[in-house]
N, C-alpha and C positions, 0 to 999 in steps of 0.2 A: 066316523071317528078314525083318526090316523092310528096304525099300530104303533107300539113303542119303538120297533126297530125302524120304521119308516121315519118317525119323528126325529130319532137319534140321527139317521142318515142325514135329514135335511139340516140339522144343527151342525153336523161335522162338515157339511159342504158350506154352509154359510160361513163358517170360521176357519176355512181352510185347514180343516183337520186339527186345529189346536184349540183345546178346551181346559178350562179350569177344572179341576177335580170336582168343584161344587156343582158345575153344570152337568158333568158326566154323571154324576150321582143322581140326578134327577131321572135318568132314564135306565139305571142299573144299580144293582146293589154293591156295597163296598167289596164284597167277595167276587163278584163278577169282574169289577174293575181291576182287582189285585190279579185276577186270573189272566186277563188280557194282557196286562203289563208283564208279568212273570213268564208267560208264554213266548213272549217277543212280537205279538201280534200289534201291540201299542208300545209307545215309549213313554218315559216319564224323565224329561231331560232336566227338570228342576222342581222344587217343592211346590205342590199346588197346580202343576201344570202337566197335562198328558196329550200325547199327539196319537191320533187314531190312524196309525200306520207304521210299517217298519221300513227301515232304509234310510237313505240320506234325506234331510230336510230341504225343501224348497227355500228360495229367498224369502218369500212371503211368510213362511212358517217360522223361519229365524227371527223375523221381526216381530211376529205376534208373540213368540216365547219371550223376547226381550220385554215386551210391553206388559205381559202377564206378570212377569217377575217384578217390574218396577211399580206395578199397582194400577188400579182402575182410572186414576186421575192422570196418568202418564200419557204423553203422545210423542209419536215421531216427529223429528225437527230437523232444521238446519238441511244440510246436503242429503241426508237420508230421506226426508220427506220430499225435498225438491225432486230427486231422482224418480220417486214413485210418480210424480206429476209430470214427468217427460224432460227433465233438465238433463242436459248433455254436456260432455267435455270435461268433466272432472272425475277421472278414474272410473269411467263407466264399465270397463270390462272386468273389473275386480269383483268377485262375488261378495255378498253382504257378510258371509261368514268370516272374510279375511279383511275386512275393513271396519273402522270404527262405526257404531251404530249410535246415532245422536238421539238424545231424548230430552224432553222439556217436561218439567214436574213443577206444579205450584210451589212457591216459596214456602218453606217450613214443612213440607210433606215429605215423611221419611220412606225411603225405599230399600228393597232387600238387595243383596249382593247379586251381581250379574250372573246368568247362567254360565256354567263351565264352558270354556272355549271360546266366548264371545267377548269382544272388546266394546264395552258400552260406555259412552261419554255422556254423563248426565249434567244438564244445566237446570238451574232454578230460576223462576220468574215470578214477579207479583202480578204480571199481566197475561192472563192465560183464559180468556173468556170466548164468548161467541165470535168476537170479532177475529179471533187468532186460530181457532181450531175448526176444522172443516167439518159440517154438520153430517155428512153422509159417507164420505169416502173412508175405504177400510184398506189396511189396517189404520188405526186412529192417527191422525197426524194434522199438523198445522196447515193453514192455508198457504197457498204458493207465495204470496207476498211476504208474510210473516216467515216463511222458509227461507226465502232468499235473503232477507235481512239478518237473520240470524246467522245464517251460513257465512255471510260477509263478516259479521262481527267475530265469528269463531275461527276465521282463517288465520294462520300463523304470520302472514304478512299483510301490510297495507295493500301492496299490489295485487294479492290475492283477493283481497276484499273487493277492490274495484272490479276485478275480472268477473267475480260472481254477479255483481248487480248489472254490469254491462251485458253479461251473457244471458241473463234472465230477460232482459228487455229485447235483445237482439233475437232471441229464440221465440219471441211472442208469447212468453208465458206470464208476464206481468206488464202492466203499464207504469210509468214513472210516478204518475199520480197515486197509483194504488202503493207503490213502495214508500212515497213520501208520507202517506197516512200512517204506515206503520212506524217509521222514524219520528213522527210528531207525537204518537203514543208513548212510544219507548224512550223517554227521556234520558234514561242512564245506559243505553246500550252502548256496548264497546265500539270505538271508532265512529260514533255518531256523527261529528263534524266531517269527517272524511267521506262517509256515505253520502251525507246531504250535498256535499260539494260535487261528488262524482255523479249524483242524480241531476244535479244542475247541469253539469257538462253534457250528460247524455240528452237531456231535454233540449239542449242547444245544438245536438247533431252529432256529438262524439259517441260512438258505440263500442269500437274495437279498443281493446286494452292498450293498444300501441298509440291510440289517439289521445286516451286519458293520460297516459304517460308524457305525451308531448305537451300537454297543457300544465300538467303538474310539475314536471322536471325542467322544462325549457321556456315556456312562455312566461309563467308567472314569476319564477324565481328571478329572471333576468330582466324583468320590466319591459317585456315586448308588448306592443299593443295587442289587444285581443283579437283574434283573427275571426272571420266567419268559418263555420265548419260544416263539413259534408253539404255543401251547397251544390246544387244541380244546374248544370250547363248543357245546352244542346250543341253537339258537335257539328261539323260540316255536312254529316249524312242525317241530322236531326234525331240523333240518338242522345238519351239523357246520360251525362257523365258527372261523376261525383268527385269533388275535390275536397281532401283531408282538411286542409286549411287555407285560407286565402285572405291577402290584404288587398282588396280590389281597387282602392284609391291609389295604390302604388304599384299595381299589376304585378304582385308576387304571389306565387302559389307554392305550397309545400305539401309533398306526399311522403307518408311514412309507410315504408314497405316491410311487410312481414317476410317470412321465408318463402311463401309461395309465390311472391313477386319475382323472385330470382331463379326458382327451381321449375316453374311451369312456363315453357316457351310460349304458350298462348297468352298467358297473363303478362309476360314481359312485353309481347308485341302491342297488346292492348294498351299498356302503361305508355309505350313509346308514341302510339298513335294520339292518345290523349295529350301528351306533352306537345307533340307537334302542332296539334290544334291551338293549344294555349299560346304557343310561340307565335303562331301566325296571328292571333288575336292581340299579340303584344305583350303577353305575360312572359315573366321569368320564372321558370319552374325549378325548385330545389328538392332533391330527393334524398332521403336519409334512410337507411336501414333501422329498424326498430331496436336492434341491439345497440346501435350508436346512441340513439335517444337515452336509452337506459344507462349506458357506461361513460358517455361523454357529452352530457347536455351543454356543457360550456361551449364546446366546439360547434354544436349545432345552432345555439343562440348567437354565437358570434357570426356565422356565416349568413343567418337570416338577417341580422342587423346591418350587415354590409349591403345586402339587397335592398333592404328597406331605405338605407340612406341614399343609395345610387339612384332610387327611383322616387325619392320623396320631392314633392314640388319644392321649388326655391324658397318659398316663404315658410315652409315646415322644417323642423329638425327632430331628429329621434334622439332620446336621451340615451346614454350609455349605461 
């Protein structure tokens, strides 16, 4: 039989040192618990929660405290849950104590005030079942596909929403099909139409946010024909090269360049070499910086239209 001290140590380890007072009192008396807290060996950051250590809390302990205070049916969600599952690129360096902690709670379930010093953003949902909550990972959180869709819905801008779903697929954390299953179930999720459209574009080959901007701000508003996206070509050395967008019937290619295309000399040469191969194959390549696509899409569309008209077969015409 395990000794009480050993059993308590195992529970502390299993819960990252964060326990409800109810669990702690299974292994000690009320007087013993008060003594540990008053002596400073343990901490009591909020009502009903104790931490079996002194000193600063770890990120995981901070998240567990927030969950305890919110109630047993709460789960970590959105960017908070996605980061725990490896999501990168959205304020990764900031500790959890200095950024919002996103929680998801069943609709109609009441929660307590957040622990002192923490910024907790609570959302409510009618859909929070086995399809949404991961069965084993701790601290409790939504599955990665649900986390990404919620994070996209809760972003302050449409562009941020598209960036989240694009990055989630690009980083290999979720497949487009998994994300679509979530949006199919969450019929009232904020930005649902935009997210579904972005997922369709990602499935069609657009993964970078600059490529999604190109479709949303340039191609569709100005009535340009839909290009092929992220198509692979073999260059003259047999290497696979990817083209952001192309109208192959008119031999027109478009590349949207992020900042690394101009700041990295090796990347710049790689771009030039690909352009040379395309030119020798009869293509006209247009290059636009990503910032120009966002700030002056009309100019970008006009230049592409000129190229398409110039290269269109005589019997075809491009609408203005």
